[in-house]
C-alpha positions in Angstrom: 28.2 86.1 0.6 29.1 89.5 -0.1 29.0 92.8 1.8 26.1 95.0 1.5 25.7 98.2 3.6 22.4 99.6 4.9 23.6 103.0 5.1 25.1 105.1 7.9 22.4 105.9 10.7 24.6 106.6 13.8 27.0 108.6 15.8 30.9 108.0 15.0 32.2 105.1 16.9 34.9 104.0 14.4 36.6 101.3 16.5 33.3 99.6 17.6 32.2 99.9 13.6 35.4 98.5 12.4 35.3 95.5 14.9 31.7 94.7 13.9 32.4 94.9 10.2 35.5 92.2 10.6 33.3 90.3 12.5 30.8 90.4 9.7 33.3 89.5 6.9 34.5 86.7 9.1 31.1 85.2 9.3 30.5 85.7 5.5 33.8 83.8 4.8 32.9 81.2 7.2 29.4 81.1 5.4 31.0 80.7 1.9 33.6 78.0 3.4 30.6 75.8 4.6 29.0 76.2 1.4 32.0 75.3 -0.6 32.4 72.1 1.6 29.0 71.2 1.7 28.6 71.5 -2.3 31.0 68.8 -2.3 28.5 66.2 -0.8 25.0 67.7 -1.5 23.1 69.1 -4.5 23.6 73.0 -4.7 19.8 73.5 -4.4 19.8 71.6 -1.0 22.6 73.7 0.4 21.1 76.9 -0.7 17.8 75.8 0.7 19.2 75.3 4.1 21.0 78.5 4.2 17.6 80.5 3.5 15.5 78.4 5.8 17.9 78.6 8.5 18.1 82.4 8.0 14.2 82.9 7.9 13.7 80.7 11.0 16.0 83.0 12.8 14.5 86.1 11.7 10.9 84.6 12.8 12.4 84.1 16.2 14.2 87.5 16.5 12.2 90.1 14.6 8.4 88.9 14.3 7.9 88.8 18.1 8.9 92.4 18.3 6.9 93.9 15.6 4.4 91.3 14.8 4.1 89.1 11.6 1.7 91.4 9.8 3.8 94.2 10.4 7.0 92.8 9.3 5.7 91.3 6.0 3.6 94.5 4.9 5.5 95.8 1.7 4.4 98.7 -0.7 6.1 97.1 -3.8 5.6 93.5 -3.7 6.8 93.4 -7.2 10.2 94.9 -6.4 10.5 92.7 -3.4 9.9 89.6 -5.4 12.6 90.8 -8.1 15.0 91.3 -5.3 14.6 88.1 -3.6 15.2 86.5 -7.1 18.3 88.4 -7.8 19.8 87.0 -4.3 18.7 83.5 -5.0 20.5 83.8 -8.2 23.4 85.3 -6.7 23.6 82.2 -4.1 23.1 79.6 -7.0 25.8 80.8 -9.2 28.5 81.5 -6.5 27.9 78.2 -4.5 27.6 76.3 -7.9 31.0 78.4 -8.8 32.8 77.1 -5.6 32.9 73.7 -6.9 35.3 74.7 -9.4 36.8 78.1 -8.4 38.9 78.3 -5.2 37.3 80.1 -2.6 39.5 83.5 -2.3 39.5 84.0 -6.1 35.6 83.3 -6.4 35.0 85.7 -3.6 37.1 88.3 -5.0 35.4 88.1 -8.4 32.1 88.8 -6.4 33.6 92.0 -5.2 33.1 93.2 -8.8 29.3 93.9 -7.6 29.9 97.3 -6.3 31.8 98.4 -9.4 28.6 97.0 -11.6 26.4 99.0 -9.3 28.2 102.1 -10.2 28.0 101.4 -13.8 24.5 100.3 -13.7 23.4 103.3 -11.6 23.9 105.4 -14.9 20.9 103.9 -16.8 18.7 102.5 -14.3 19.0 105.2 -11.4 20.2 108.1 -13.7 22.9 108.8 -11.2 26.2 110.8 -12.2 29.3 108.8 -12.4 32.6 110.6 -12.6 35.4 109.8 -15.0 37.5 108.6 -12.2 34.7 106.1 -11.0 34.6 104.8 -14.6 38.3 104.0 -14.5 37.7 102.3 -11.3 35.1 100.0 -13.0 37.5 99.3 -15.8 40.3 98.4 -13.4 38.2 96.1 -11.6 37.5 94.0 -15.0 41.4 94.2 -15.6 41.9 92.7 -12.0 39.6 89.8 -13.0 41.3 89.4 -16.4 44.5 89.0 -14.2 43.4 86.6 -11.9 41.7 84.4 -14.6 44.2 85.2 -17.5 43.9 83.7 -20.9 45.7 80.2 -20.6 45.6 80.0 -16.8 44.0 77.2 -14.7 41.0 79.5 -14.1 40.5 80.3 -17.4 37.5 77.9 -18.1 33.8 78.4 -18.4 33.2 77.9 -14.8 34.8 81.4 -14.1 31.3 82.7 -15.8 29.3 81.3 -12.5 31.0 84.0 -10.0 30.9 86.8 -12.6 27.2 85.9 -12.9 26.8 85.8 -9.0 28.3 89.5 -9.0 25.9 90.7 -11.8 22.9 89.6 -9.8 24.3 90.8 -6.5 24.8 94.3 -8.3 20.9 94.3 -9.3 20.2 93.0 -5.8 22.2 96.1 -4.3 20.5 98.5 -6.9 16.7 97.2 -5.7 17.9 97.4 -2.2 18.6 100.9 -3.0 15.4 101.6 -4.7 13.5 100.0 -1.8 15.4 101.6 1.2 12.8 104.6 1.0 9.9 102.7 0.6 10.3 99.4 3.0 11.9 99.1 6.2 15.3 96.9 6.2 13.5 94.2 8.4 10.7 94.0 6.1 13.0 93.6 2.8 15.5 91.3 4.5 12.6 89.1 6.0 10.4 89.0 2.7 13.7 88.0 0.7 14.4 85.1 3.1 10.8 83.6 3.1 10.2 84.0 -0.5 13.6 82.3 -1.4 12.8 79.7 1.3 9.6 79.1 -0.5 11.3 78.8 -3.8 14.0 76.4 -2.9 11.6 74.2 -0.7 9.4 73.5 -3.8 12.5 72.3 -5.6 13.9 70.6 -2.8 11.9 67.2 -3.4 13.8 66.8 -6.6 17.2 67.2 -5.2 16.7 65.9 -1.5 19.6 64.0 0.1 19.5 63.0 3.7 22.2 64.8 5.5 24.4 63.1 8.2 23.9 64.6 11.7 27.6 66.4 11.3 26.4 67.9 8.0 23.1 68.8 9.3 24.9 71.0 12.0 27.0 72.5 9.2 23.8 73.5 7.6 22.5 75.0 10.6 25.8 76.8 11.0 25.8 77.7 7.2 22.4 79.9 7.9 23.4 80.9 11.3 26.8 82.8 9.7 24.7 84.4 7.1 22.1 85.9 9.5 24.4 86.8 12.1 26.9 88.6 9.4 23.7 90.5 8.2 23.1 91.5 11.8 26.7 92.6 12.6 26.9 94.6 9.3 23.9 96.6 10.0 25.1 97.6 13.5 28.8 98.4 12.1 26.9 101.1 9.5 25.3 102.5 12.7 28.5 103.4 14.1 30.8 104.6 11.4 30.3 105.8 7.9 30.7 103.8 5.0 33.7 105.1 3.2 35.6 104.3 6.8 34.4 100.7 6.8 34.8 99.9 3.2 38.6 98.9 3.5 37.8 96.4 6.1 34.9 94.8 4.0 37.6 93.5 2.0 39.1 91.4 4.9 36.4 88.9 3.5 38.7 88.2 0.8 41.7 87.6 3.1 39.4 85.4 5.4 38.3 83.3 2.3 42.1 82.9 1.6 43.0 81.8 5.1 40.2 79.1 4.8 41.0 78.1 1.4 44.6 77.6 2.8 43.7 75.9 5.8 40.6 73.5 4.7 41.2 73.2 1.0 45.0 73.3 0.9 45.0 76.1 -1.7 47.1 79.5 -2.0 46.5 82.1 -4.8 49.4 82.2 -7.1 51.1 85.5 -7.9 48.9 86.6 -10.5 45.9 85.7 -8.5 47.2 88.0 -5.6 48.0 91.0 -8.1 44.4 90.5 -9.5 42.7 90.5 -6.3 44.7 93.4 -5.2 43.8 95.5 -8.3 40.0 94.4 -7.8 40.1 95.7 -4.0 41.8 99.0 -5.1 39.2 99.5 -7.7 36.4 99.0 -5.1 38.0 101.4 -2.9 38.5 104.2 -5.4 34.8 103.8 -6.2 33.8 104.1 -2.3 36.4 107.1 -2.1 34.7 108.9 -5.0 31.0 108.3 -3.3 32.5 109.6 -0.1 33.6 112.9 -1.8 30.1 113.3 -3.3 
């Protein structure tokens, strides 16, 4: 799970915004930790199914009574909404599969290439202007990944392509979110994404079903709840503070992932991993700073 902000919409309350985004990225790191743990016991399809079904059920309870089902699902661009949903499900499948083979902190750091990929893809797809410094930041992000996976290192395996593909899918997801932001409401986009992905994963579920234990069933509920609450807190954070102010704190997700990796999976990134993760974070912050100046 990665951070994707919906845009700044409110008055400046920076302390509140910072507190909310810190809680949001803690929940996202918790979501990813549960995904990694559960993927060791159950098929990836089942883990991803649980994430979307719980998320969608919570949205049904919270948002549909306020606006009505027909209003929430009404979209002017159903094709784009379907494509957006497919991009997010690709993000989840690639990332969760990657967590079976890649440590949590390193996999999370690689997926933070998504904002850099959005910057690069926005030129041909959205015809936006990207400065030389932003291009250098994009290049720096890929250098950071090379440092993390360095040729000859333990992570230099085909499995590293999984979080990279996840980042690419999430980059396209962010671009489609940007395209749809002026067409459909965020509630409509998020609900349609959840329900479409729930239907897709439910169709696949009979081929992968494995009855969970009571404890693991609770973990699956927690998985979807963390994702849902994280997105709600993230939306609220960007109502109280500007994206450029909150961007540095979004990288706290990598720190929380490293903490969970150490406490639960007994893994600590080596010196090259720490350097590479730092380069990726600095590159992402450079892109955010460039967008602020524009």
